[in-house]
C-alpha positions in Angstrom: -63.3 -62.7 80.1 -66.4 -62.7 82.4 -65.9 -66.1 83.9 -63.8 -65.0 87.0 -66.5 -62.4 87.8 -69.4 -65.0 87.4 -67.4 -67.3 89.8 -67.1 -64.3 92.3 -71.0 -63.8 92.0 -71.4 -67.5 92.8 -69.2 -67.3 95.9 -70.9 -64.2 97.3 -74.5 -65.3 96.4 -76.9 -65.8 99.3 -77.5 -69.1 97.6 -74.1 -70.4 98.3 -74.8 -73.2 100.9 -72.8 -72.2 103.7 -75.5 -70.9 106.0 -74.4 -67.4 106.3 -78.0 -66.3 106.6 -78.3 -68.1 110.0 -75.9 -65.8 111.9 -76.2 -62.2 113.2 -72.7 -61.8 114.7 -74.1 -60.2 117.9 -76.6 -58.0 116.2 -79.5 -59.8 117.6 -78.4 -59.1 121.2 -77.6 -55.6 120.2 -81.2 -55.2 119.1 -82.6 -56.8 122.3 -80.6 -54.4 124.4 -81.8 -51.5 122.3 -78.1 -50.5 121.3 -79.5 -50.9 117.8 -83.2 -49.7 117.3 -83.3 -47.7 114.1 -81.9 -47.1 110.6 -79.2 -44.9 112.0 -78.1 -47.1 115.0 -78.0 -50.1 112.6 -75.8 -48.2 110.2 -73.4 -47.2 112.9 -73.2 -50.8 114.4 -72.7 -52.5 111.2 -70.3 -49.9 109.8 -68.1 -50.1 112.8 -67.8 -53.9 112.8 -67.1 -53.6 108.9 -64.4 -51.1 109.6 -62.7 -52.5 112.6 -63.5 -56.4 112.4 -63.9 -57.4 108.8 -61.5 -54.6 107.7 -59.0 -55.3 110.5 -58.8 -58.9 110.3 -60.7 -60.8 107.5 -59.7 -58.6 104.5 -56.0 -58.3 105.2 -55.8 -62.0 106.0 -57.6 -62.8 102.8 -55.0 -60.8 100.9 -52.2 -63.1 102.4 -54.2 -66.3 101.9 -54.7 -65.4 98.2 -51.0 -65.2 97.9 -50.4 -68.4 99.9 -52.7 -70.4 97.7 -51.3 -69.1 94.6 -47.8 -70.3 95.8 -49.2 -73.6 97.3 -47.5 -72.5 100.6 -49.3 -74.8 102.9 -47.3 -73.5 106.0 -48.5 -70.0 105.3 -52.0 -71.1 104.7 -52.1 -73.1 108.0 -50.5 -70.0 109.9 -53.1 -67.5 108.6 -56.0 -70.0 109.1 -55.0 -70.4 112.7 -54.7 -66.6 113.0 -58.2 -66.1 111.9 -59.5 -68.7 114.4 -57.4 -67.3 117.2 -58.7 -63.8 116.7 -62.4 -64.8 117.1 -63.5 -63.1 120.4 -66.2 -65.5 121.3 -67.3 -69.1 121.0 -70.1 -68.0 118.8 -67.9 -66.1 116.4 -65.5 -69.1 116.3 -68.1 -71.6 115.6 -69.5 -69.4 112.9 -66.2 -69.1 111.1 -65.5 -72.8 111.2 -69.0 -74.0 110.4 -69.2 -71.9 107.4 -65.7 -72.7 106.5 -66.4 -76.4 106.6 -69.5 -76.0 104.5 -67.7 -74.2 101.9 -64.9 -76.7 101.9 -67.4 -79.6 101.4 -68.7 -77.7 98.3 -65.4 -77.2 96.9 -64.5 -80.9 97.4 -67.5 -81.7 95.6 -66.5 -79.5 92.8 -63.1 -81.2 92.8 -61.0 -78.1 93.4 -57.4 -79.7 93.9 -56.5 -77.8 97.2 -59.9 -78.7 98.8 -59.2 -82.2 97.9 -55.8 -81.9 99.6 -57.0 -80.2 102.8 -55.9 -82.3 105.9 -58.6 -84.5 107.2 -60.0 -83.3 110.5 -58.3 -79.8 110.4 -60.9 -77.0 110.8 -60.9 -74.5 108.1 -61.9 -70.8 108.4 -64.4 -69.4 105.9 -61.9 -66.8 104.6 -59.4 -69.6 104.1 -61.8 -71.6 102.0 -63.0 -68.4 100.3 -59.4 -67.5 99.3 -58.9 -71.0 98.1 -61.9 -70.7 95.7 -60.9 -67.2 94.6 -57.5 -68.3 93.7 -58.6 -71.3 91.8 -61.1 -69.3 89.7 -58.6 -66.6 89.0 -60.5 -63.9 90.7 -58.6 -60.7 91.2 -57.4 -59.7 94.8 -59.4 -56.5 94.5 -62.6 -58.3 93.5 -62.2 -61.0 96.1 -61.9 -58.6 98.9 -64.8 -56.5 97.7 -66.7 -59.6 97.3 -66.1 -60.9 100.7 -66.9 -57.5 102.4 -70.0 -57.1 100.4 -71.3 -60.7 101.1 -70.7 -60.0 104.9 -72.5 -56.5 104.5 -75.5 -58.1 102.6 -75.9 -60.7 105.4 -75.9 -58.1 108.2 -78.4 -55.9 106.3 -80.7 -59.0 105.8 -80.3 -59.6 109.7 -81.1 -55.9 110.5 -84.3 -56.1 108.2 -85.6 -58.9 110.4 -84.5 -57.7 113.7 -84.7 -53.9 114.0 -86.9 -54.4 112.1 -86.3 -52.3 108.8 -88.2 -52.2 105.8 -86.9 -53.6 102.4 -86.3 -50.1 101.1 -84.4 -49.1 104.3 -82.3 -52.2 103.8 -81.3 -51.0 100.4 -80.7 -47.6 101.8 -78.4 -49.2 104.4 -76.4 -51.1 101.8 -75.9 -48.0 99.8 -74.9 -45.8 102.7 -72.1 -48.4 103.7 -70.7 -48.9 100.2 -68.1 -46.2 100.8 -67.1 -48.2 104.0 -66.7 -51.2 101.9 -64.3 -49.4 99.6 -62.3 -47.9 102.6 -62.0 -51.2 104.3 -60.6 -52.8 101.2 -58.3 -49.9 100.5 -56.9 -50.1 104.2 -56.3 -53.8 104.0 -53.7 -53.3 101.5 -51.9 -50.9 103.9 -52.0 -53.1 107.0 -48.6 -54.8 108.0 -48.8 -58.3 109.7 -48.4 -56.7 113.1 -51.4 -54.5 112.4 -53.7 -57.3 111.7 -56.4 -58.0 114.4 -59.7 -56.9 115.9 -60.7 -55.4 119.2 -64.4 -54.5 119.5 -65.6 -55.1 123.1 -69.1 -54.4 122.3 -69.2 -57.0 119.5 -67.5 -59.6 121.6 -69.8 -59.0 124.5 -73.0 -59.0 122.3 -71.9 -62.3 120.7 -71.1 -63.9 124.1 -74.6 -62.8 125.6 -76.3 -64.0 122.4 -75.0 -67.5 123.2 -77.5 -67.7 126.2 -80.2 -65.2 124.9 -83.6 -66.4 125.8 -85.3 -65.9 122.5 -83.3 -66.0 119.3 -83.9 -66.0 115.6 -80.4 -66.5 114.6 -78.0 -69.4 115.3 -75.5 -69.5 118.3 
């Protein structure tokens, strides 16, 4: 049955109205400081964030949230939702997370997903929490959901690099292809992480994001 795959494509589409295109996750400041200035440095920066931030936090928590939503375990959902928000290392990264989460939640409410309609009024929702809610509702497999989330993140970062470095459209596609193995590895590693191993610690990303909050000239949202 192709329907779960089609729903996954809907969730990871750039047309999904959550505003992911508006954020660079510190990449704009990294380009400003010339930490990222060509194809090779863009691949290195984005790959490290994929492996150690998305792969260390978002993907393993997504696995746990998928199970929690399947069991309608609201206590576990709330705990992992709070874990995601507490682990964001800058105000900018936290705002990105909850603003995208709220946008996706509004969409899911409009689509009348039961868990979305039951979400507590006034409680902030992380994007991964809402993504897991939708993936569980549409019977998307765990593996497909993890690959989809990682790919969506990577595609947005590649689009940001095309604008900022700048890279040509062909180089952007080369960047995506070169980091496909990193997506596969990050997903595989997510299954191996224990609860105590979940987290992120990238000082460069945290500093770039914090500096971006007050960067003089910006294309991307802070």
